[in-house]
N, C-alpha and C positions, 0 to 999 in steps of 0.2 A: 159097444163094449171097447171098440178101438179109441173113441172119444174120451171114455173113462180112463182108460189106461194113458193116454197121452196126458190128460190133466194131472194124474199121479205122477208122472214122470216130470212135468213142469214144476209141480208142487215141490216135489223132493229136491230138485236142482235148486229152486229158489231159497228152500230152507237150509240146504247144505252151504250155499254161497253166503246166506245171511249170518249163519253161526260161525262161519270161518273168518269172515272179514269184519262184521260189524261188532262194535262195543256196545254194551247194554247198561242202561241206568233206569232208576225208578223216579217218578214225579212224586213229590211230597209236598207238604203244605208249609214245612219249616223253611223260612226265608234265610238265605245266606246274608252275612253282614254287609257285603258289597252292594245288596239290593235293597236295603232298608228304605232308601228314599222312594225307589219304584213301588214299594209296597204301600207306602204312606200316601203316594200320589193316587193309588187305586184301592183306597180302604173300603170302597163299596163294591168291589169285586172279589171273587174267588180266585185265588192265585196258587199255582202249584210250580215247583222248582225242582231242577235237578242240575248237578254239576257234571260237565262232561270232561273226561280225563284227557288232557291235552298231550302230556308226556313232557311239557316244558314247565320249569320252575316259575318262570317270569309270567307265564300266561295262564289265566283262568277263563274258562267258558262256561256259561250257564244257558239253559234252555227251559221254556215252561209254557204254561197256558194262563189264559185269563178269561175268565166267564163273567159276563154281565148280561142281564135280562135274558138268560137262558141260551146266550150266544157264545160260543168259545172261539178265542183267536189265540195265536202263538206269538211268542217273541224269543229273541236270542240276545244274549249279552256277553261282553268280554271284560276282562279286567287286566291291563297290561301295564305293570310297573305303577300301579296306582291309578291309572286312567280308566274310567269306565265308558263303555259304549253299549247302546242298546237300541234295538229297532224291532218293529213288528215283522213277522214273517207269514206267508200264506202256504200253507201245506195243501198239496193238491192230491186227489185220489189217484192210486196206482191202477194198473190193469187187473190186479187180482188181490184176494185176501183181505180186502176192506182196509188196506193200509193208506195212510196219508204220507206223502214224501215231498221233499224239496231239496234242491241243491242250493246252498246258501253260501255267500260270500260276505264277510264282515271286515271293514276296514279296521286295522289295529292301531295304526300311527298316524291319525288324522291331523294331528297337531303340527306335523312337519311337511309342509307343502312340497319340499324338495324330495323326500324319501319317504313317502308313505308306503305301508305294506298291508296286506289282506291276508286272511285265512279262510280256506274253504272247507265245507263239509256237506254230507248228505245226511239228512234226518229221515227217520222212518218210524212212524207211530201208528199204532192201532187205537182209535179213540175210546174203545170200550175198556181198555187197561190203562195203567200208569207206567208201562214199560215204553222206554224210548231206545231205539236203535240208532246208532250214528257211525259214520264212516269219514275219517278225514281224507281230503282230496288235494291234489296238487296237480294243476292243469288237467283236471278231469279224471285223473287216475288215483286209486287208493294208495295212502300211505299210513304207517303205523302210528304216527304222531302228527299233531298240527304242524303245518309248515308255513313259514312266511314266504309270500310271493310279492314282488315289487309291483306297485300300482301304477299304471299309466293313466294320469288324471286328465279327464276331457276339459275340466275347468282348471284354468291357471290364471293366476293373478297377472295382469298386464298383457293377457292374450285375448282375442275375440271370443266371446261367449258363444257356446254351441247353438245351433238352431233348435228350438223346442216348440211343442204345440201341446196344450192341456185343455181340458175341459173344466170351466168354471162350475160351481155348484148350481148357479142359475141357468146352466145349460149352454152358455156362450163358449165359444172357441177362442182362446188366447194364445197367440203365437209370437215368435220373434219379430214379425212384421209390425206388431203393435208396440214395439219397444222404441221404434224410431224417434229420436229427438227427445227421448224421456230418459229420466234416471230411474233405473228399475231396482227395488229392494226386494230381494227374494228370501224367503225362509222355508228351508226343507225340513219337514217335520212329520211326526205320527203321534196318535193318541196314546200309544203305549209307551212312548218315549218320555220319561220323567223329567230329564233335562230340558226337553222341548217345551213341555207343560209349565216348567218352571220359570222360563223366560218370557212367556206370553204377555204377563202384565207389562213388563218394561217394554217390550216390542209395541204394545199398544200405546204406550207413553210417546214414544217416537212417531208413530202414526198420527197421534193428535196433534203433535207440533208442526208436522208438515201436511196435514190433510188438505189444506187450502191451496196447496201448489199443483196446479193442473198437469205440470211436467214431471211429477213424481208418481209411481205406481208402485204401491206395496202389495206384494203377491206371495202368499203362503201356498205351498205346494205339498201335498201329502200322498203316500203310496198306500193309504187307507182306502177302504170302499165308502162310498156314500152313505151307505146304511150304517156304518160305524161312526163317521165324522158328524153326521147331523145330531145325533143324541149327545155327542161330546159338546158341541158348539151350543147347544141349549143350555148347558151347565157351565160353560167357559166362554166367555166373550173374547173372540179373536178378530180384531178389526181389519186385519189385512183381507184383500180379496182372496177368496179360497178357491184352489183348484186341485183337480184330481189327476195324479200321474199314472202313466201306464208303464209297461215293461221297458219301452225305450227310454222313459224318462229315468227309471232306476239305473239305466246304464250311464246316463249323463252324471247323476250325482252320486253313484257308486254306493249307495246304501247307508253311509253313516249319517247319524242324525243327532243333533241339529246341524244344519248348515246354514250360515248367512252369507249372503252374496250381494254386491251391489255392481250393477252395470251402468256405465257411463252413456252419454248421448251418442257415442260413436260405436256402441255395442261391445266395448271392451270391458273386461272383468276389473274393476277397480278395487274391489275387496273381496277376499274369500277367506271366511272363518269356519273351520270344522270343529265341533264339539262345543260344549258349554264352558265358557269363563265368564267370571263376573263383570269383566270389563267390556263384554260384547255390546251392551246398549250405547256406551259412551263412544265406542269405536265407530259403531254405525253412524251415530250422530254427527261426529266429527268429520267423517268421510262425506256425508250428505252436505254439510255446510261448506267443505272445501269445493265440491263440485257445483254448488249453486254460485260460489264466487267466481269461477271460472266462465268466461264469456264464450 
């Protein structure tokens, strides 16, 4: 009897806090115009969308699900002054009530390496429904609207690249010690990121141009699971060496995708590009040529 009473008290408190603090929105099949490219890239998947009210005219946030082969994953997207950002997210089970939840930070101003900002929120979703609960956060505390927070970038152009260690799809471990005396070309991506998918053919072209150079390593790192990446690569040929990131890798790249990075032979970040721009392939190509000319 005491255990039952205690459970009811916890449930009542949880429900009260959720209704008082959390905003609510419904997942629907209608695609927002800002995400039409994402829908086109995933024509063979079932997509659901919802817009999250930010309280800011210049910022829109979207959350949704993507279901392929009876497996459902989640994504989050932003639109800030016309610039889109989208990445996959992993919702984890909570301690009660069958809810999935995750605290998410999305970089909003990635094109400015000097003054990038991020916005954080908590997502709460019960998979058997289309209802999404969400709570805006600032430094881990609830806020009434989305709040911009200055991002301290682990990766800075002209500075030493942080030490990393990842698992390649073939099971091998790749770490910073393998970068010694090599030019490293890194792509940070995910299968649910439509700009990431869009630039793969051109990145493959760069790989083909320089694949005979033993001192150049092309490395693609994703925060997707192996079960999600392998079926994707069966349909999309991505010629970079493929690596799987973990939580500490997310902290290095700070979420926003795609990112294209070139590290010189001395371990210094020579190029850092965040987000998709049409000039990305030519910038990568030119940077590699310049590094090869240096003795």
